[in-house]
N, C-alpha and C positions, 0 to 999 in steps of 0.2 A: 498614792501611786496610781497613774492612769491604767485603766484596764488594758489588757493586751500585752503589757510589758511584765511578763511573769518572772519569777525568781527561780533560777535553776541552781542546784547545788552540786558540787563535785568534791571528792576527797582531795586533800592537799597532797601533792607529790612528796615522795620521800626526800628529806633534806631541805624542803622548802620551809620558810619561816611560818610559824603558826599564827593565824589571824588573831587579833585582839579578842579576848574572851576564851581562848583556848578550846574552841569547839572543833578544831581540825577541819573546818569547811570554809570554802570561799563562796561568795554569792555573786552571780552574774545576772545581768539583765538580758533576757532573750526576747528581742523584738521581732523575731521571725518564727514564732510558734505556729505550728500547723493548726492551732485552735482558733486562729483569727476568723476563719469562716464561721465556726460555731458561735463565737462571741458576737460577730456581726449579725448573724441571723437572730440570735437571742435579743440583741439590741433592737432590731427592727420589729420583732414580735412584741416585745415589751412596750416599744414606743407606740405602736398602733393599738395595743391594748389600753394604753393610757391616753386615748383620744380625747377624753373629757378634760384632762390636764392641758393638752395642746389647744383645745377649743377655748378654755378659760384664759390661757395666756394670750391667745390671739385676740380675744375680745378686750382684754386689758391693754394690749398694745394699741388698739384702735381708740380706746378711751383716752389713753395718754397722748396719742397723736393729735386728737382733736379736742383736747382739754381747753376750755375757754372759748370754744367755737360755738356759735349759735346753731348752725346747720349740721355741723359734724361731717360725717361721711357723705351727706347729701351734696356737699360741694363737688364731689367727684361726679355725681349725677348731673349737676348743672354744667360742669365743665364739658362733659361728654355731649350734653344736649346742645350747647353752644357750638361745639366742634361739628356736630352732626348737621346743624342748620347752616352754618357757614360753608362747610365743604359741599353740602348737598346743593345749595343754591348756586355756588360757583362752578363746581366740577360737573354738575348736571348739564349746564350749558356748554362748558368746554368739551365734554365728551359726547354731547348730542344725545343724551338719554333723557327720556321723559321723567319728570319729578316723581310721579306715582310709581315708576319702576325702579328709580335709582335710590330713593330714600329708604325703602325697606331693605334693599341690598346693603346700603351703607350703614344702616342702624345695626344690623346683625354683625357686619364686618368690624365696625368700630368696637362694639362690646366684646366680641370674641378676641380681637387683637388686644384690647385693653387687658384682658385676662392673661394672654400670653406674655405681652411686654411687661406688664406690672409684676408678674410672678418672676420672670427672668431677672429683672432689675432688683427686685426685693430679695431674691435668692442670694445675691452677692453679699449681703450682710446678715444672712440667716444665722450663721454660727458666731460671727463676731459680736452681734448684739446679745447673744446668750453667754458671753464670756464669764460673767459671775457665776452662772449656774454650772457651766461646764467645769470650772475650776474648783468649785466648792461643794457641789451636791452630786450625789449618785443618781442622776437622771439619765435615761437613755438618750443618746445623741439624736436618735431619730425623732424624738419629741420636738426638737427645735426645727427640723425640716418640716414636720407635719404642722407645726405652729405657723410657719411661714405660708404654707399652702392654704391652710384654713383662713388665715388673715386676708389673703387675696381673694378667696372664694366669697367671703363676707362682703368685701368691697364690690365684687362683681354682681352680687345680688341687688345692690342699690341701682345698678344700671339696667336690670331686666325690664322695669316698667317702661323704659324708653322704647324697647322693641314692641311691646304690646300697644303703646300709644301710637306709634307710627303705623303698625298694622291696622289699627282701628281707624285711623284717619284716612288711610288710602284704601281701605277695604281689601287688604291682602291677607288671606288666611291659607296657610299650608294645608295639604291634604293628609291622608293617613300616613304618608311617608315621614311626617314630622316625628314619629315615634323613634326614628333612627337617630335623632339628635341625642338620645340617651347614651348609646354606646359611643357616640362622638365625644360627649362630655366626659365619659369614663376615660377615654384615651387622653383627653386633655388634662384630666386630673392626675393620671399616672405620670405624664410628662412634667406636670407642675411639681409633684413630689420629687421626681428624679432630678429636676433642676435645682431644687432646694438642697438636695444631698450633694450633688456634684459641684455646683457653683459655690455653695455655702462653704465647702471644705477647700476648694481651690482658691477662692478669694481670701479665706482665712490664712492661707500659706503665702499667697502672692497678692498683696493689697492693690497692686496696679491693675489687676485683671478687671476689677469693677469698672474702671474708666473705659477700658477697651470694650467691655460688654455694652456699656451705655452707648458708645459710638456705633457699634455694630447694630444695635437695635434701632437707632435712628435711621441708618441706611436701610435696614430690613423693612421698615415701614413703607418705604417707597418702592422697594424691589419686590414686595409681596402684593398680590392683588387684593388690597384692602379698599382703596378709593377708586380703583379701576378694575375692569373685568378681564379675566384671562383671555376671552375671545377677541379682545381688542388688541392683543399683542400680535403684530404681523409676523414677526420672526422670533425665534428663540424659545418656542414652546418646550423643547426638550430641556433647555437649561432651567426653565421654570420648575421642572420636576426635581431639580437638585436643591431647591429651596426647602429645607425641612419644615418651615412654618406653613408652607402652602397646603400640604395635605391635612395638617391638623386643623387649619382654618376651614378648609373645604368640607370636612366631615361634620362640622358643626353648622356651617352656613348652608350647605347644599340641601339638607332635609327641610329647612325652613324657607328657602328662597327658590331653588332651582329644581325642585322635584326629587331631590336626593343626589348623593354623590355616586360616582361610578365605582365599579368593582376595583378598577385599578387604583383609584384614589384611596379607597379603604385599605387596599393592600399596602400602598405606600405609607399611609398613616400608621398601620400596625408595625411595619418594618422600622419606621423612625422611632416608634415607642419602644420596641424591643431593644434596638441598638442603644438608645438613650438610657433606658433603665438598666441595661446590662453594664454599660460603661460606668454609670453612677454607682451601682452596687459593687462592682469590682474595685473602684477607687475607695469606696467606703470600707470594704473588707481590708484592703491593703494599708490604709492610712488612718483608720479609725482611732488606733491607740495613740496617735501623735496629735490629735486635735487639741488636747489640753495645752500642748506646747505652742500651738500656732495662734490661738486666739489672744 
């Protein structure tokens, strides 16, 4: 029986037929127990305590994904490198930006966007792929969300050498403000886990959502300043702030490229993170007990 669907008992009313077994009680499923919050918190705590299990499952996923491949995850690095070189040479001329200035900006942007986009798309199948475990084993559901986030973090690590290589070639080295990339990555990681919770459960219930998310992320790539700079936007700067991906991208890119992100950008990134994590946790609390029926 899935957790969260507890059994409540009540005496049989006078004159009512006695249930089979003669116990004088009837059993009802109570899906609206006030203990949902406690069970969800326990699930999250147990899941993060079992981070070694999530990491092992994430590594196993990548091994299975690239089984029979010679380069394995390095294909992601080569793909990003080809995209960096192609877009850099073309858009650098179209936008009128010197290659030595544009390529470091583009390298950080593409790697950071790869983490965001890859995690969002992978989140759609986070719970569906764990169907066998969800149905048969008593493993915290949060392990599957953490497994998805760790899997994408490992893939992102394969792209980090591209940033170092571009910085080395063009002699671009950030100053002391580069230390601020650490809290930026923390915010990015929290959003990644929240996405695995929220989209993982939503897409388990409504399988069409994954296709919608894929289409939205394709559009978001061009609407977010990844291959172009925000200061090149002549009008619509206010609407750019409505893009939730922009502040998350900027708090990672700013410390490495532009001398740090502004206080307003950090405030926007924190706000996006709090809203995203809050919605994801509320959804997890409300529908955690139904996940076994959805996958």
